N, CA, C and O atoms as a Tinker XYZ file with bonds, in Angstrom:
   200  protein
     1  N    -26.980000  -68.943000   29.472000    73     2
     2  CA   -27.515000  -70.572000   29.538000    64     1     3
     3  C    -28.687000  -70.568000   28.368000    63     2     4     5
     4  O    -28.751000  -71.418000   27.480000    81     3
     5  N    -29.424000  -69.675000   28.498000    73     3     6
     6  CA   -30.638000  -69.732000   27.635000    64     5     7
     7  C    -30.166000  -69.679000   26.046000    63     6     8     9
     8  O    -30.658000  -70.443000   25.215000    81     7
     9  N    -29.368000  -68.899000   25.784000    73     7    10
    10  CA   -28.835000  -69.012000   24.439000    64     9    11
    11  C    -28.044000  -70.243000   23.984000    63    10    12    13
    12  O    -28.100000  -70.637000   22.819000    81    11
    13  N    -27.316000  -70.834000   24.912000    73    11    14
    14  CA   -26.700000  -72.114000   24.570000    64    13    15
    15  C    -27.714000  -73.117000   24.348000    63    14    16    17
    16  O    -27.566000  -73.898000   23.408000    81    15
    17  N    -28.843000  -73.201000   25.185000    73    15    18
    18  CA   -29.839000  -74.121000   25.039000    64    17    19
    19  C    -30.673000  -73.948000   23.909000    63    18    20    21
    20  O    -31.112000  -74.955000   23.356000    81    19
    21  N    -30.977000  -72.736000   23.451000    73    19    22
    22  CA   -31.560000  -72.466000   22.137000    64    21    23
    23  C    -30.806000  -72.805000   20.975000    63    22    24    25
    24  O    -31.331000  -73.466000   20.079000    81    23
    25  N    -29.497000  -72.372000   20.899000    73    23    26
    26  CA   -28.596000  -72.859000   20.114000    64    25    27
    27  C    -28.738000  -74.370000   19.779000    63    26    28    29
    28  O    -29.038000  -74.773000   18.655000    81    27
    29  N    -28.483000  -75.217000   20.909000    73    27    30
    30  CA   -28.359000  -76.585000   21.083000    64    29    31
    31  C    -29.610000  -77.073000   20.126000    63    30    32    33
    32  O    -29.485000  -77.823000   19.158000    81    31
    33  N    -30.740000  -76.541000   20.557000    73    31    34
    34  CA   -31.947000  -77.076000   20.080000    64    33    35
    35  C    -32.237000  -76.859000   18.332000    63    34    36    37
    36  O    -32.886000  -77.564000   17.559000    81    35
    37  N    -31.489000  -75.622000   18.099000    73    35    38
    38  CA   -31.617000  -75.166000   16.758000    64    37    39
    39  C    -30.548000  -76.143000   15.965000    63    38    40    41
    40  O    -30.587000  -76.237000   14.738000    81    39
    41  N    -29.790000  -76.712000   16.601000    73    39    42
    42  CA   -28.585000  -77.540000   15.979000    64    41    43
    43  C    -29.239000  -79.096000   15.831000    63    42    44    45
    44  O    -28.680000  -79.975000   15.175000    81    43
    45  N    -30.620000  -79.301000   16.611000    73    43    46
    46  CA   -31.051000  -80.695000   16.528000    64    45    47
    47  C    -31.102000  -81.312000   17.680000    63    46    48    49
    48  O    -31.451000  -82.492000   17.655000    81    47
    49  N    -30.839000  -80.809000   18.718000    73    47    50
    50  CA   -30.896000  -81.497000   20.045000    64    49    51
    51  C    -32.371000  -81.741000   20.493000    63    50    52    53
    52  O    -33.151000  -80.791000   20.419000    81    51
    53  N    -32.778000  -82.869000   20.921000    73    51    54
    54  CA   -34.031000  -83.348000   21.203000    64    53    55
    55  C    -34.349000  -83.226000   22.864000    63    54    56    57
    56  O    -35.421000  -82.896000   23.372000    81    55
    57  N    -33.269000  -83.541000   23.458000    73    55    58
    58  CA   -33.239000  -83.622000   25.113000    64    57    59
    59  C    -32.237000  -82.611000   25.704000    63    58    60    61
    60  O    -31.061000  -82.730000   25.360000    81    59
    61  N    -32.536000  -81.759000   26.445000    73    59    62
    62  CA   -31.783000  -80.829000   27.292000    64    61    63
    63  C    -31.780000  -81.490000   28.678000    63    62    64    65
    64  O    -32.791000  -81.875000   29.266000    81    63
    65  N    -30.450000  -81.578000   29.150000    73    63    66
    66  CA   -30.358000  -82.357000   30.444000    64    65    67
    67  C    -29.570000  -81.275000   31.386000    63    66    68    69
    68  O    -28.413000  -80.917000   31.166000    81    67
    69  N    -30.255000  -80.885000   32.302000    73    67    70
    70  CA   -29.589000  -79.756000   33.354000    64    69    71
    71  C    -29.310000  -80.448000   34.537000    63    70    72    73
    72  O    -30.174000  -80.590000   35.402000    81    71
    73  N    -28.021000  -80.950000   34.662000    73    71    74
    74  CA   -27.649000  -81.742000   35.896000    64    73    75
    75  C    -27.557000  -81.064000   37.120000    63    74    76    77
    76  O    -27.244000  -79.890000   36.923000    81    75
    77  N    -27.691000  -81.307000   38.178000    73    75    78
    78  CA   -27.595000  -80.727000   39.768000    64    77    79
    79  C    -26.496000  -81.493000   40.439000    63    78    80    81
    80  O    -26.110000  -82.624000   40.146000    81    79
    81  N    -26.087000  -80.766000   41.307000    73    79    82
    82  CA   -24.748000  -81.623000   42.061000    64    81    83
    83  C    -25.440000  -82.131000   43.410000    63    82    84    85
    84  O    -24.965000  -81.782000   44.491000    81    83
    85  N    -26.472000  -82.890000   43.348000    73    83    86
    86  CA   -27.093000  -83.269000   44.482000    64    85    87
    87  C    -27.241000  -82.556000   45.740000    63    86    88    89
    88  O    -26.999000  -83.025000   46.853000    81    87
    89  N    -27.749000  -81.130000   45.417000    73    87    90
    90  CA   -28.160000  -80.298000   46.266000    64    89    91
    91  C    -26.657000  -79.771000   47.128000    63    90    92    93
    92  O    -26.745000  -79.303000   48.263000    81    91
    93  N    -25.407000  -79.909000   46.469000    73    91    94
    94  CA   -24.257000  -79.330000   47.259000    64    93    95
    95  C    -24.305000  -78.043000   47.001000    63    94    96    97
    96  O    -24.311000  -77.293000   47.977000    81    95
    97  N    -24.343000  -77.559000   45.885000    73    95    98
    98  CA   -24.219000  -76.270000   45.641000    64    97    99
    99  C    -25.386000  -75.225000   45.442000    63    98   100   101
   100  O    -25.310000  -74.010000   45.625000    81    99
   101  N    -26.508000  -75.973000   45.017000    73    99   102
   102  CA   -27.956000  -75.022000   45.024000    64   101   103
   103  C    -28.907000  -75.862000   45.588000    63   102   104   105
   104  O    -28.755000  -77.080000   45.684000    81   103
   105  N    -29.901000  -75.235000   45.970000    73   103   106
   106  CA   -30.835000  -75.703000   46.706000    64   105   107
   107  C    -31.977000  -76.361000   45.617000    63   106   108   109
   108  O    -31.834000  -76.025000   44.441000    81   107
   109  N    -32.796000  -77.031000   45.861000    73   107   110
   110  CA   -33.890000  -77.493000   45.126000    64   109   111
   111  C    -34.763000  -76.209000   44.500000    63   110   112   113
   112  O    -35.140000  -76.285000   43.330000    81   111
   113  N    -34.982000  -75.385000   45.061000    73   111   114
   114  CA   -35.598000  -74.156000   44.755000    64   113   115
   115  C    -34.809000  -73.376000   43.835000    63   114   116   117
   116  O    -35.391000  -72.996000   42.819000    81   115
   117  N    -33.483000  -73.034000   44.006000    73   115   118
   118  CA   -32.674000  -72.590000   42.900000    64   117   119
   119  C    -32.759000  -73.439000   41.671000    63   118   120   121
   120  O    -32.954000  -72.887000   40.588000    81   119
   121  N    -32.626000  -74.750000   41.752000    73   119   122
   122  CA   -32.602000  -75.543000   40.561000    64   121   123
   123  C    -33.988000  -75.498000   39.802000    63   122   124   125
   124  O    -34.041000  -75.480000   38.573000    81   123
   125  N    -35.152000  -75.478000   40.646000    73   123   126
   126  CA   -36.295000  -75.048000   39.839000    64   125   127
   127  C    -36.198000  -73.839000   39.171000    63   126   128   129
   128  O    -36.499000  -73.789000   37.979000    81   127
   129  N    -35.795000  -72.792000   39.809000    73   127   130
   130  CA   -35.648000  -71.727000   39.153000    64   129   131
   131  C    -34.988000  -71.599000   37.938000    63   130   132   133
   132  O    -35.443000  -70.902000   37.032000    81   131
   133  N    -33.809000  -72.305000   37.842000    73   131   134
   134  CA   -33.083000  -72.417000   36.541000    64   133   135
   135  C    -33.856000  -73.106000   35.365000    63   134   136   137
   136  O    -33.759000  -72.694000   34.209000    81   135
   137  N    -34.656000  -74.216000   35.737000    73   135   138
   138  CA   -35.563000  -74.858000   34.775000    64   137   139
   139  C    -36.736000  -73.915000   34.341000    63   138   140   141
   140  O    -37.030000  -73.656000   33.174000    81   139
   141  N    -37.342000  -73.455000   35.436000    73   139   142
   142  CA   -38.362000  -72.539000   34.824000    64   141   143
   143  C    -37.940000  -71.243000   34.116000    63   142   144   145
   144  O    -38.687000  -70.717000   33.291000    81   143
   145  N    -36.733000  -70.725000   34.440000    73   143   146
   146  CA   -36.110000  -69.658000   33.770000    64   145   147
   147  C    -35.962000  -70.231000   32.247000    63   146   148   149
   148  O    -36.465000  -69.537000   31.362000    81   147
   149  N    -35.414000  -71.252000   31.935000    73   147   150
   150  CA   -35.227000  -71.789000   30.548000    64   149   151
   151  C    -36.492000  -72.090000   29.844000    63   150   152   153
   152  O    -36.589000  -71.941000   28.626000    81   151
   153  N    -37.582000  -72.561000   30.674000    73   151   154
   154  CA   -38.779000  -72.635000   29.990000    64   153   155
   155  C    -39.370000  -71.406000   29.518000    63   154   156   157
   156  O    -39.921000  -71.312000   28.421000    81   155
   157  N    -39.244000  -70.384000   30.420000    73   155   158
   158  CA   -39.717000  -69.029000   30.013000    64   157   159
   159  C    -39.158000  -68.254000   29.067000    63   158   160   161
   160  O    -39.662000  -67.274000   28.518000    81   159
   161  N    -37.918000  -68.811000   28.868000    73   159   162
   162  CA   -36.977000  -67.389000   27.906000    64   161   163
   163  C    -36.504000  -68.160000   26.638000    63   162   164   165
   164  O    -36.138000  -67.497000   25.667000    81   163
   165  N    -36.490000  -69.548000   26.586000    73   163   166
   166  CA   -35.911000  -70.163000   25.493000    64   165   167
   167  C    -37.186000  -70.256000   24.245000    63   166   168   169
   168  O    -38.189000  -70.933000   24.471000    81   167
   169  N    -37.074000  -69.744000   23.349000    73   167   170
   170  CA   -38.328000  -69.479000   22.389000    64   169   171
   171  C    -38.475000  -70.855000   21.872000    63   170   172   173
   172  O    -39.646000  -71.200000   21.712000    81   171
   173  N    -37.490000  -71.799000   21.548000    73   171   174
   174  CA   -37.895000  -72.988000   20.843000    64   173   175
   175  C    -37.897000  -74.086000   21.812000    63   174   176   177
   176  O    -37.685000  -75.213000   21.364000    81   175
   177  N    -38.113000  -73.934000   23.127000    73   175   178
   178  CA   -37.990000  -74.983000   24.038000    64   177   179
   179  C    -39.148000  -76.068000   24.016000    63   178   180   181
   180  O    -39.126000  -77.118000   24.657000    81   179
   181  N    -40.049000  -75.689000   23.268000    73   179   182
   182  CA   -41.071000  -76.791000   23.050000    64   181   183
   183  C    -40.666000  -77.765000   22.064000    63   182   184   185
   184  O    -41.455000  -78.690000   21.869000    81   183
   185  N    -39.645000  -77.741000   21.437000    73   183   186
   186  CA   -38.988000  -78.721000   20.474000    64   185   187
   187  C    -38.049000  -79.652000   21.332000    63   186   188   189
   188  O    -37.357000  -80.471000   20.728000    81   187
   189  N    -37.997000  -79.589000   22.450000    73   187   190
   190  CA   -37.020000  -80.362000   23.122000    64   189   191
   191  C    -37.634000  -80.817000   24.456000    63   190   192   193
   192  O    -38.540000  -80.147000   24.951000    81   191
   193  N    -37.174000  -81.941000   25.063000    73   191   194
   194  CA   -37.669000  -82.443000   26.470000    64   193   195
   195  C    -36.655000  -82.005000   27.351000    63   194   196   197
   196  O    -35.479000  -82.277000   27.111000    81   195
   197  N    -37.019000  -81.295000   28.436000    73   195   198
   198  CA   -36.031000  -80.799000   29.352000    64   197   199
   199  C    -36.140000  -81.725000   30.545000    63   198   200
   200  O    -35.410000  -81.562000   31.522000    81   199
């Protein structure tokens, strides 16, 4: 997912939307971990709104 997000930002995307499924498949903690992982591993994340 990090590579895809980084590529999207490089292509000009300004907003990254990571939807959840109203806690049906992942818990709020797991969702938070996904977002934190993106923030920590995507080198150009500062160029977009997550």
